[in-house]
TILUM-316431 format. One record per atom (N, C-alpha, C): x, y, z; atom name; residue in one letter. Coordinates in nm, 2 decimals, decimal comma. Example, Ala and Ser with C-alpha at 12.3 -4.5 7.8 and 13.67 -1.06 7.14 Angstrom:
% TILUM-316431
<r xx="1,32" yy="-0,57" zz="0,78" atome="N" residu="A"/>
<r xx="1,23" yy="-0,45" zz="0,78" atome="CA" residu="A"/>
<r xx="1,32" yy="-0,33" zz="0,78" atome="C" residu="A"/>
<r xx="1,28" yy="-0,22" zz="0,71" atome="N" residu="S"/>
<r xx="1,37" yy="-0,11" zz="0,71" atome="CA" residu="S"/>
<r xx="1,29" yy="0,00" zz="0,79" atome="C" residu="S"/>
//
This chain:
% TILUM-316431
<r xx="0,14" yy="-0,45" zz="-2,44" atome="N" residu="M"/>
<r xx="0,11" yy="-0,32" zz="-2,50" atome="CA" residu="M"/>
<r xx="0,23" yy="-0,26" zz="-2,57" atome="C" residu="M"/>
<r xx="0,22" yy="-0,21" zz="-2,69" atome="N" residu="P"/>
<r xx="0,33" yy="-0,16" zz="-2,76" atome="CA" residu="P"/>
<r xx="0,39" yy="-0,03" zz="-2,69" atome="C" residu="P"/>
<r xx="0,52" yy="-0,01" zz="-2,71" atome="N" residu="E"/>
<r xx="0,58" yy="0,11" zz="-2,65" atome="CA" residu="E"/>
<r xx="0,53" yy="0,23" zz="-2,72" atome="C" residu="E"/>
<r xx="0,47" yy="0,32" zz="-2,64" atome="N" residu="T"/>
<r xx="0,43" yy="0,45" zz="-2,70" atome="CA" residu="T"/>
<r xx="0,47" yy="0,56" zz="-2,60" atome="C" residu="T"/>
<r xx="0,47" yy="0,68" zz="-2,65" atome="N" residu="K"/>
<r xx="0,51" yy="0,80" zz="-2,57" atome="CA" residu="K"/>
<r xx="0,38" yy="0,85" zz="-2,51" atome="C" residu="K"/>
<r xx="0,38" yy="0,90" zz="-2,39" atome="N" residu="V"/>
<r xx="0,26" yy="0,96" zz="-2,33" atome="CA" residu="V"/>
<r xx="0,27" yy="1,11" zz="-2,36" atome="C" residu="V"/>
<r xx="0,16" yy="1,16" zz="-2,41" atome="N" residu="E"/>
<r xx="0,15" yy="1,30" zz="-2,45" atome="CA" residu="E"/>
<r xx="0,08" yy="1,38" zz="-2,34" atome="C" residu="E"/>
<r xx="0,11" yy="1,51" zz="-2,34" atome="N" residu="V"/>
<r xx="0,06" yy="1,60" zz="-2,24" atome="CA" residu="V"/>
<r xx="-0,09" yy="1,59" zz="-2,23" atome="C" residu="V"/>
<r xx="-0,16" yy="1,59" zz="-2,35" atome="N" residu="R"/>
<r xx="-0,31" yy="1,59" zz="-2,35" atome="CA" residu="R"/>
<r xx="-0,36" yy="1,46" zz="-2,29" atome="C" residu="R"/>
<r xx="-0,29" yy="1,35" zz="-2,31" atome="N" residu="Q"/>
<r xx="-0,34" yy="1,23" zz="-2,25" atome="CA" residu="Q"/>
<r xx="-0,32" yy="1,23" zz="-2,10" atome="C" residu="Q"/>
<r xx="-0,21" yy="1,29" zz="-2,05" atome="N" residu="M"/>
<r xx="-0,19" yy="1,31" zz="-1,90" atome="CA" residu="M"/>
<r xx="-0,30" yy="1,40" zz="-1,85" atome="C" residu="M"/>
<r xx="-0,33" yy="1,50" zz="-1,92" atome="N" residu="D"/>
<r xx="-0,44" yy="1,60" zz="-1,87" atome="CA" residu="D"/>
<r xx="-0,57" yy="1,53" zz="-1,86" atome="C" residu="D"/>
<r xx="-0,61" yy="1,45" zz="-1,96" atome="N" residu="R"/>
<r xx="-0,74" yy="1,37" zz="-1,96" atome="CA" residu="R"/>
<r xx="-0,74" yy="1,27" zz="-1,84" atome="C" residu="R"/>
<r xx="-0,62" yy="1,21" zz="-1,82" atome="N" residu="F"/>
<r xx="-0,61" yy="1,11" zz="-1,72" atome="CA" residu="F"/>
<r xx="-0,63" yy="1,17" zz="-1,58" atome="C" residu="F"/>
<r xx="-0,57" yy="1,29" zz="-1,56" atome="N" residu="L"/>
<r xx="-0,58" yy="1,35" zz="-1,43" atome="CA" residu="L"/>
<r xx="-0,72" yy="1,41" zz="-1,40" atome="C" residu="L"/>
<r xx="-0,80" yy="1,44" zz="-1,51" atome="N" residu="K"/>
<r xx="-0,93" yy="1,49" zz="-1,49" atome="CA" residu="K"/>
<r xx="-1,04" yy="1,38" zz="-1,47" atome="C" residu="K"/>
<r xx="-1,00" yy="1,26" zz="-1,50" atome="N" residu="A"/>
<r xx="-1,10" yy="1,15" zz="-1,49" atome="CA" residu="A"/>
<r xx="-1,13" yy="1,11" zz="-1,35" atome="C" residu="A"/>
<r xx="-1,24" yy="1,05" zz="-1,33" atome="N" residu="S"/>
<r xx="-1,28" yy="1,01" zz="-1,19" atome="CA" residu="S"/>
<r xx="-1,35" yy="0,88" zz="-1,20" atome="C" residu="S"/>
<r xx="-1,36" yy="0,81" zz="-1,08" atome="N" residu="G"/>
<r xx="-1,42" yy="0,68" zz="-1,07" atome="CA" residu="G"/>
<r xx="-1,33" yy="0,57" zz="-1,10" atome="C" residu="G"/>
<r xx="-1,38" yy="0,45" zz="-1,06" atome="N" residu="P"/>
<r xx="-1,29" yy="0,33" zz="-1,08" atome="CA" residu="P"/>
<r xx="-1,25" yy="0,30" zz="-1,22" atome="C" residu="P"/>
<r xx="-1,33" yy="0,34" zz="-1,32" atome="N" residu="K"/>
<r xx="-1,30" yy="0,31" zz="-1,46" atome="CA" residu="K"/>
<r xx="-1,28" yy="0,43" zz="-1,54" atome="C" residu="K"/>
<r xx="-1,27" yy="0,55" zz="-1,47" atome="N" residu="G"/>
<r xx="-1,26" yy="0,68" zz="-1,54" atome="CA" residu="G"/>
<r xx="-1,16" yy="0,69" zz="-1,65" atome="C" residu="G"/>
<r xx="-1,04" yy="0,64" zz="-1,63" atome="N" residu="A"/>
<r xx="-0,93" yy="0,66" zz="-1,73" atome="CA" residu="A"/>
<r xx="-0,86" yy="0,53" zz="-1,76" atome="C" residu="A"/>
<r xx="-0,93" yy="0,41" zz="-1,74" atome="N" residu="S"/>
<r xx="-0,86" yy="0,28" zz="-1,77" atome="CA" residu="S"/>
<r xx="-0,83" yy="0,26" zz="-1,91" atome="C" residu="S"/>
<r xx="-0,89" yy="0,33" zz="-2,00" atome="N" residu="H"/>
<r xx="-0,87" yy="0,32" zz="-2,15" atome="CA" residu="H"/>
<r xx="-0,75" yy="0,41" zz="-2,19" atome="C" residu="H"/>
<r xx="-0,70" yy="0,50" zz="-2,10" atome="N" residu="N"/>
<r xx="-0,60" yy="0,60" zz="-2,14" atome="CA" residu="N"/>
<r xx="-0,46" yy="0,53" zz="-2,12" atome="C" residu="N"/>
<r xx="-0,37" yy="0,55" zz="-2,22" atome="N" residu="P"/>
<r xx="-0,24" yy="0,49" zz="-2,21" atome="CA" residu="P"/>
<r xx="-0,16" yy="0,53" zz="-2,08" atome="C" residu="P"/>
<r xx="-0,19" yy="0,64" zz="-2,02" atome="N" residu="V"/>
<r xx="-0,13" yy="0,68" zz="-1,90" atome="CA" residu="V"/>
<r xx="-0,16" yy="0,58" zz="-1,79" atome="C" residu="V"/>
<r xx="-0,28" yy="0,53" zz="-1,79" atome="N" residu="F"/>
<r xx="-0,32" yy="0,43" zz="-1,68" atome="CA" residu="F"/>
<r xx="-0,23" yy="0,31" zz="-1,69" atome="C" residu="F"/>
<r xx="-0,21" yy="0,25" zz="-1,81" atome="N" residu="Y"/>
<r xx="-0,12" yy="0,13" zz="-1,82" atome="CA" residu="Y"/>
<r xx="0,02" yy="0,17" zz="-1,79" atome="C" residu="Y"/>
<r xx="0,07" yy="0,28" zz="-1,84" atome="N" residu="A"/>
<r xx="0,21" yy="0,32" zz="-1,81" atome="CA" residu="A"/>
<r xx="0,23" yy="0,34" zz="-1,66" atome="C" residu="A"/>
<r xx="0,14" yy="0,40" zz="-1,59" atome="N" residu="G"/>
<r xx="0,15" yy="0,42" zz="-1,45" atome="CA" residu="G"/>
<r xx="0,15" yy="0,28" zz="-1,37" atome="C" residu="G"/>
<r xx="0,06" yy="0,19" zz="-1,42" atome="N" residu="Y"/>
<r xx="0,05" yy="0,06" zz="-1,36" atome="CA" residu="Y"/>
<r xx="0,18" yy="-0,01" zz="-1,36" atome="C" residu="Y"/>
<r xx="0,24" yy="-0,01" zz="-1,48" atome="N" residu="V"/>
<r xx="0,37" yy="-0,08" zz="-1,51" atome="CA" residu="V"/>
<r xx="0,48" yy="-0,02" zz="-1,42" atome="C" residu="V"/>
<r xx="0,48" yy="0,12" zz="-1,42" atome="N" residu="F"/>
<r xx="0,59" yy="0,19" zz="-1,35" atome="CA" residu="F"/>
<r xx="0,58" yy="0,15" zz="-1,20" atome="C" residu="F"/>
<r xx="0,46" yy="0,17" zz="-1,14" atome="N" residu="F"/>
<r xx="0,45" yy="0,14" zz="-1,00" atome="CA" residu="F"/>
<r xx="0,47" yy="0,00" zz="-0,96" atome="C" residu="F"/>
<r xx="0,43" yy="-0,09" zz="-1,05" atome="N" residu="E"/>
<r xx="0,45" yy="-0,24" zz="-1,02" atome="CA" residu="E"/>
<r xx="0,60" yy="-0,27" zz="-1,02" atome="C" residu="E"/>
<r xx="0,67" yy="-0,22" zz="-1,12" atome="N" residu="K"/>
<r xx="0,82" yy="-0,24" zz="-1,12" atome="CA" residu="K"/>
<r xx="0,89" yy="-0,17" zz="-1,00" atome="C" residu="K"/>
<r xx="0,84" yy="-0,06" zz="-0,96" atome="N" residu="K"/>
<r xx="0,90" yy="0,01" zz="-0,84" atome="CA" residu="K"/>
<r xx="0,87" yy="-0,07" zz="-0,71" atome="C" residu="K"/>
<r xx="0,75" yy="-0,13" zz="-0,70" atome="N" residu="R"/>
<r xx="0,71" yy="-0,21" zz="-0,59" atome="CA" residu="R"/>
<r xx="0,80" yy="-0,33" zz="-0,58" atome="C" residu="R"/>
<r xx="0,82" yy="-0,40" zz="-0,69" atome="N" residu="I"/>
<r xx="0,91" yy="-0,52" zz="-0,70" atome="CA" residu="I"/>
<r xx="1,05" yy="-0,48" zz="-0,66" atome="C" residu="I"/>
<r xx="1,10" yy="-0,37" zz="-0,72" atome="N" residu="R"/>
<r xx="1,24" yy="-0,33" zz="-0,69" atome="CA" residu="R"/>
<r xx="1,26" yy="-0,30" zz="-0,55" atome="C" residu="R"/>
<r xx="1,16" yy="-0,24" zz="-0,48" atome="N" residu="D"/>
<r xx="1,18" yy="-0,20" zz="-0,34" atome="CA" residu="D"/>
<r xx="1,15" yy="-0,32" zz="-0,25" atome="C" residu="D"/>
<r xx="1,11" yy="-0,43" zz="-0,30" atome="N" residu="G"/>
<r xx="1,08" yy="-0,55" zz="-0,22" atome="CA" residu="G"/>
<r xx="0,96" yy="-0,54" zz="-0,14" atome="C" residu="G"/>
<r xx="0,86" yy="-0,46" zz="-0,18" atome="N" residu="K"/>
<r xx="0,74" yy="-0,45" zz="-0,10" atome="CA" residu="K"/>
<r xx="0,63" yy="-0,55" zz="-0,14" atome="C" residu="K"/>
<r xx="0,55" yy="-0,58" zz="-0,05" atome="N" residu="K"/>
<r xx="0,44" yy="-0,68" zz="-0,08" atome="CA" residu="K"/>
<r xx="0,32" yy="-0,60" zz="-0,14" atome="C" residu="K"/>
<r xx="0,23" yy="-0,67" zz="-0,20" atome="N" residu="M"/>
<r xx="0,11" yy="-0,61" zz="-0,25" atome="CA" residu="M"/>
<r xx="0,02" yy="-0,58" zz="-0,14" atome="C" residu="M"/>
<r xx="-0,06" yy="-0,47" zz="-0,15" atome="N" residu="T"/>
<r xx="-0,16" yy="-0,44" zz="-0,05" atome="CA" residu="T"/>
<r xx="-0,27" yy="-0,53" zz="-0,06" atome="C" residu="T"/>
<r xx="-0,35" yy="-0,54" zz="0,05" atome="N" residu="A"/>
<r xx="-0,47" yy="-0,63" zz="0,05" atome="CA" residu="A"/>
<r xx="-0,56" yy="-0,60" zz="-0,07" atome="C" residu="A"/>
<r xx="-0,59" yy="-0,47" zz="-0,09" atome="N" residu="K"/>
<r xx="-0,67" yy="-0,42" zz="-0,20" atome="CA" residu="K"/>
<r xx="-0,62" yy="-0,47" zz="-0,34" atome="C" residu="K"/>
<r xx="-0,49" yy="-0,45" zz="-0,35" atome="N" residu="R"/>
<r xx="-0,42" yy="-0,49" zz="-0,48" atome="CA" residu="R"/>
<r xx="-0,43" yy="-0,64" zz="-0,50" atome="C" residu="R"/>
<r xx="-0,41" yy="-0,72" zz="-0,40" atome="N" residu="E"/>
<r xx="-0,43" yy="-0,87" zz="-0,41" atome="CA" residu="E"/>
<r xx="-0,57" yy="-0,91" zz="-0,45" atome="C" residu="E"/>
<r xx="-0,67" yy="-0,84" zz="-0,39" atome="N" residu="E"/>
<r xx="-0,81" yy="-0,86" zz="-0,42" atome="CA" residu="E"/>
<r xx="-0,84" yy="-0,83" zz="-0,57" atome="C" residu="E"/>
<r xx="-0,78" yy="-0,72" zz="-0,62" atome="N" residu="M"/>
<r xx="-0,80" yy="-0,68" zz="-0,76" atome="CA" residu="M"/>
<r xx="-0,74" yy="-0,78" zz="-0,85" atome="C" residu="M"/>
<r xx="-0,62" yy="-0,83" zz="-0,82" atome="N" residu="E"/>
<r xx="-0,55" yy="-0,93" zz="-0,90" atome="CA" residu="E"/>
<r xx="-0,64" yy="-1,06" zz="-0,91" atome="C" residu="E"/>
<r xx="-0,69" yy="-1,10" zz="-0,79" atome="N" residu="K"/>
<r xx="-0,78" yy="-1,22" zz="-0,79" atome="CA" residu="K"/>
<r xx="-0,90" yy="-1,20" zz="-0,87" atome="C" residu="K"/>
<r xx="-0,96" yy="-1,08" zz="-0,86" atome="N" residu="I"/>
<r xx="-1,09" yy="-1,06" zz="-0,94" atome="CA" residu="I"/>
<r xx="-1,06" yy="-1,06" zz="-1,09" atome="C" residu="I"/>
<r xx="-0,96" yy="-0,99" zz="-1,13" atome="N" residu="W"/>
<r xx="-0,94" yy="-0,96" zz="-1,27" atome="CA" residu="W"/>
<r xx="-0,85" yy="-1,06" zz="-1,35" atome="C" residu="W"/>
<r xx="-0,77" yy="-1,14" zz="-1,28" atome="N" residu="K"/>
<r xx="-0,68" yy="-1,24" zz="-1,34" atome="CA" residu="K"/>
<r xx="-0,76" yy="-1,33" zz="-1,44" atome="C" residu="K"/>
<r xx="-0,87" yy="-1,39" zz="-1,40" atome="N" residu="P"/>
<r xx="-0,94" yy="-1,48" zz="-1,50" atome="CA" residu="P"/>
<r xx="-0,98" yy="-1,42" zz="-1,63" atome="C" residu="P"/>
<r xx="-1,00" yy="-1,29" zz="-1,63" atome="N" residu="S"/>
<r xx="-1,04" yy="-1,23" zz="-1,76" atome="CA" residu="S"/>
<r xx="-0,92" yy="-1,16" zz="-1,83" atome="C" residu="S"/>
<r xx="-0,80" yy="-1,19" zz="-1,78" atome="N" residu="G"/>
<r xx="-0,68" yy="-1,13" zz="-1,85" atome="CA" residu="G"/>
<r xx="-0,63" yy="-1,00" zz="-1,80" atome="C" residu="G"/>
<r xx="-0,68" yy="-0,95" zz="-1,69" atome="N" residu="G"/>
<r xx="-0,64" yy="-0,83" zz="-1,63" atome="CA" residu="G"/>
<r xx="-0,75" yy="-0,72" zz="-1,64" atome="C" residu="G"/>
<r xx="-0,72" yy="-0,61" zz="-1,58" atome="N" residu="Y"/>
<r xx="-0,82" yy="-0,50" zz="-1,58" atome="CA" residu="Y"/>
<r xx="-0,84" yy="-0,45" zz="-1,72" atome="C" residu="Y"/>
<r xx="-0,97" yy="-0,43" zz="-1,76" atome="N" residu="P"/>
<r xx="-1,00" yy="-0,39" zz="-1,89" atome="CA" residu="P"/>
<r xx="-0,96" yy="-0,25" zz="-1,92" atome="C" residu="P"/>
<r xx="-0,90" yy="-0,23" zz="-2,04" atome="N" residu="R"/>
<r xx="-0,85" yy="-0,10" zz="-2,08" atome="CA" residu="R"/>
<r xx="-0,93" yy="-0,04" zz="-2,20" atome="C" residu="R"/>
<r xx="-1,04" yy="-0,10" zz="-2,23" atome="N" residu="E"/>
<r xx="-1,11" yy="-0,05" zz="-2,34" atome="CA" residu="E"/>
<r xx="-1,20" yy="0,07" zz="-2,30" atome="C" residu="E"/>
<r xx="-1,25" yy="0,15" zz="-2,39" atome="N" residu="S"/>
<r xx="-1,33" yy="0,27" zz="-2,36" atome="CA" residu="S"/>
<r xx="-1,46" yy="0,22" zz="-2,30" atome="C" residu="S"/>
<r xx="-1,52" yy="0,30" zz="-2,21" atome="N" residu="P"/>
<r xx="-1,65" yy="0,27" zz="-2,15" atome="CA" residu="P"/>
<r xx="-1,76" yy="0,24" zz="-2,26" atome="C" residu="P"/>
<r xx="-1,85" yy="0,16" zz="-2,24" atome="N" residu="R"/>
<r xx="-1,95" yy="0,12" zz="-2,34" atome="CA" residu="R"/>
<r xx="-2,09" yy="0,13" zz="-2,27" atome="C" residu="R"/>
<r xx="-2,20" yy="0,14" zz="-2,34" atome="N" residu="P"/>
<r xx="-2,33" yy="0,16" zz="-2,28" atome="CA" residu="P"/>
<r xx="-2,37" yy="0,03" zz="-2,21" atome="C" residu="P"/>
<r xx="-2,46" yy="0,05" zz="-2,11" atome="N" residu="V"/>
<r xx="-2,51" yy="-0,06" zz="-2,03" atome="CA" residu="V"/>
<r xx="-2,66" yy="-0,05" zz="-2,04" atome="C" residu="V"/>
<r xx="-2,73" yy="-0,16" zz="-2,08" atome="N" residu="F"/>
<r xx="-2,87" yy="-0,16" zz="-2,09" atome="CA" residu="F"/>
<r xx="-2,93" yy="-0,24" zz="-1,98" atome="C" residu="F"/>
<r xx="-3,04" yy="-0,19" zz="-1,91" atome="N" residu="C"/>
<r xx="-3,10" yy="-0,27" zz="-1,81" atome="CA" residu="C"/>
<r xx="-3,25" yy="-0,24" zz="-1,81" atome="C" residu="C"/>
<r xx="-3,33" yy="-0,32" zz="-1,73" atome="N" residu="V"/>
<r xx="-3,47" yy="-0,30" zz="-1,72" atome="CA" residu="V"/>
<r xx="-3,51" yy="-0,17" zz="-1,65" atome="C" residu="V"/>
<r xx="-3,62" yy="-0,11" zz="-1,69" atome="N" residu="H"/>
<r xx="-3,67" yy="0,01" zz="-1,63" atome="CA" residu="H"/>
<r xx="-3,68" yy="-0,01" zz="-1,47" atome="C" residu="H"/>
<r xx="-3,62" yy="0,08" zz="-1,40" atome="N" residu="G"/>
<r xx="-3,62" yy="0,08" zz="-1,26" atome="CA" residu="G"/>
<r xx="-3,49" yy="0,02" zz="-1,20" atome="C" residu="G"/>
<r xx="-3,42" yy="-0,06" zz="-1,28" atome="N" residu="D"/>
<r xx="-3,29" yy="-0,11" zz="-1,23" atome="CA" residu="D"/>
<r xx="-3,18" yy="0,00" zz="-1,26" atome="C" residu="D"/>
<r xx="-3,07" yy="-0,01" zz="-1,18" atome="N" residu="R"/>
<r xx="-2,97" yy="0,09" zz="-1,19" atome="CA" residu="R"/>
<r xx="-2,83" yy="0,03" zz="-1,21" atome="C" residu="R"/>
<r xx="-2,76" yy="0,06" zz="-1,32" atome="N" residu="P"/>
<r xx="-2,63" yy="0,02" zz="-1,34" atome="CA" residu="P"/>
<r xx="-2,53" yy="0,10" zz="-1,26" atome="C" residu="P"/>
<r xx="-2,43" yy="0,04" zz="-1,21" atome="N" residu="W"/>
<r xx="-2,32" yy="0,11" zz="-1,13" atome="CA" residu="W"/>
<r xx="-2,19" yy="0,04" zz="-1,14" atome="C" residu="W"/>
<r xx="-2,09" yy="0,10" zz="-1,10" atome="N" residu="V"/>
<r xx="-1,95" yy="0,04" zz="-1,10" atome="CA" residu="V"/>
<r xx="-1,90" yy="0,04" zz="-0,96" atome="C" residu="V"/>
<r xx="-1,86" yy="-0,08" zz="-0,91" atome="N" residu="N"/>
<r xx="-1,82" yy="-0,09" zz="-0,77" atome="CA" residu="N"/>
<r xx="-1,67" yy="-0,05" zz="-0,76" atome="C" residu="N"/>
<r xx="-1,61" yy="-0,05" zz="-0,64" atome="N" residu="S"/>
<r xx="-1,48" yy="0,00" zz="-0,62" atome="CA" residu="S"/>
<r xx="-1,37" yy="-0,08" zz="-0,69" atome="C" residu="S"/>
<r xx="-1,41" yy="-0,20" zz="-0,74" atome="N" residu="Y"/>
<r xx="-1,31" yy="-0,29" zz="-0,81" atome="CA" residu="Y"/>
<r xx="-1,32" yy="-0,27" zz="-0,96" atome="C" residu="Y"/>
<r xx="-1,41" yy="-0,18" zz="-1,01" atome="N" residu="G"/>
<r xx="-1,43" yy="-0,15" zz="-1,15" atome="CA" residu="G"/>
<r xx="-1,52" yy="-0,25" zz="-1,22" atome="C" residu="G"/>
<r xx="-1,59" yy="-0,33" zz="-1,14" atome="N" residu="R"/>
<r xx="-1,69" yy="-0,42" zz="-1,20" atome="CA" residu="R"/>
<r xx="-1,82" yy="-0,35" zz="-1,22" atome="C" residu="R"/>
<r xx="-1,88" yy="-0,37" zz="-1,34" atome="N" residu="E"/>
<r xx="-2,01" yy="-0,31" zz="-1,36" atome="CA" residu="E"/>
<r xx="-2,12" yy="-0,41" zz="-1,31" atome="C" residu="E"/>
<r xx="-2,21" yy="-0,35" zz="-1,23" atome="N" residu="E"/>
<r xx="-2,32" yy="-0,43" zz="-1,17" atome="CA" residu="E"/>
<r xx="-2,45" yy="-0,36" zz="-1,19" atome="C" residu="E"/>
<r xx="-2,56" yy="-0,44" zz="-1,18" atome="N" residu="I"/>
<r xx="-2,69" yy="-0,38" zz="-1,20" atome="CA" residu="I"/>
<r xx="-2,77" yy="-0,41" zz="-1,07" atome="C" residu="I"/>
<r xx="-2,82" yy="-0,30" zz="-1,01" atome="N" residu="W"/>
<r xx="-2,90" yy="-0,31" zz="-0,89" atome="CA" residu="W"/>
<r xx="-3,04" yy="-0,32" zz="-0,93" atome="C" residu="W"/>
<r xx="-3,12" yy="-0,41" zz="-0,87" atome="N" residu="S"/>
<r xx="-3,26" yy="-0,43" zz="-0,91" atome="CA" residu="S"/>
<r xx="-3,35" yy="-0,36" zz="-0,80" atome="C" residu="S"/>
<r xx="-3,43" yy="-0,28" zz="-0,85" atome="N" residu="K"/>
<r xx="-3,53" yy="-0,21" zz="-0,77" atome="CA" residu="K"/>
<r xx="-3,63" yy="-0,31" zz="-0,71" atome="C" residu="K"/>
<r xx="-3,66" yy="-0,42" zz="-0,79" atome="N" residu="K"/>
<r xx="-3,76" yy="-0,52" zz="-0,74" atome="CA" residu="K"/>
<r xx="-3,71" yy="-0,60" zz="-0,63" atome="C" residu="K"/>
<r xx="-3,58" yy="-0,65" zz="-0,63" atome="N" residu="T"/>
<r xx="-3,53" yy="-0,73" zz="-0,53" atome="CA" residu="T"/>
<r xx="-3,45" yy="-0,66" zz="-0,42" atome="C" residu="T"/>
<r xx="-3,40" yy="-0,54" zz="-0,46" atome="N" residu="G"/>
<r xx="-3,32" yy="-0,46" zz="-0,36" atome="CA" residu="G"/>
<r xx="-3,18" yy="-0,51" zz="-0,35" atome="C" residu="G"/>
<r xx="-3,13" yy="-0,58" zz="-0,45" atome="N" residu="K"/>
<r xx="-2,99" yy="-0,63" zz="-0,45" atome="CA" residu="K"/>
<r xx="-2,93" yy="-0,63" zz="-0,59" atome="C" residu="K"/>
<r xx="-2,80" yy="-0,66" zz="-0,60" atome="N" residu="D"/>
<r xx="-2,74" yy="-0,67" zz="-0,73" atome="CA" residu="D"/>
<r xx="-2,79" yy="-0,80" zz="-0,80" atome="C" residu="D"/>
<r xx="-2,82" yy="-0,78" zz="-0,93" atome="N" residu="V"/>
<r xx="-2,87" yy="-0,90" zz="-1,01" atome="CA" residu="V"/>
<r xx="-2,78" yy="-0,94" zz="-1,12" atome="C" residu="V"/>
<r xx="-2,68" yy="-0,86" zz="-1,15" atome="N" residu="A"/>
<r xx="-2,59" yy="-0,90" zz="-1,26" atome="CA" residu="A"/>
<r xx="-2,45" yy="-0,83" zz="-1,25" atome="C" residu="A"/>
<r xx="-2,35" yy="-0,90" zz="-1,29" atome="N" residu="Q"/>
<r xx="-2,22" yy="-0,84" zz="-1,30" atome="CA" residu="Q"/>
<r xx="-2,16" yy="-0,85" zz="-1,44" atome="C" residu="Q"/>
<r xx="-2,09" yy="-0,75" zz="-1,48" atome="N" residu="R"/>
<r xx="-2,02" yy="-0,76" zz="-1,61" atome="CA" residu="R"/>
<r xx="-1,88" yy="-0,73" zz="-1,59" atome="C" residu="R"/>
<r xx="-1,79" yy="-0,81" zz="-1,64" atome="N" residu="Y"/>
<r xx="-1,65" yy="-0,79" zz="-1,63" atome="CA" residu="Y"/>
<r xx="-1,60" yy="-0,73" zz="-1,75" atome="C" residu="Y"/>
//
């Protein structure tokens, strides 16, 4: 990602966002990720179990997506949702379980 300055309004939007993908498209998200990863390495700390799981899930697709949210279409009665790892899934009313995942 090119070097850019973080503006106050970007920080404000980032702090107001919620959910696993709430602000992943904001430059503050990436800047914070890089900062805390460098700090963790400098301090000689290990990754947390949650962090290792996130790395395992997102590594094949090139990392956590930073694009803006986009619409999700599903069959009537099914419900789209985002799990704690930021993956979009569709819950089927007919089967009572997840039927699709989108990375």
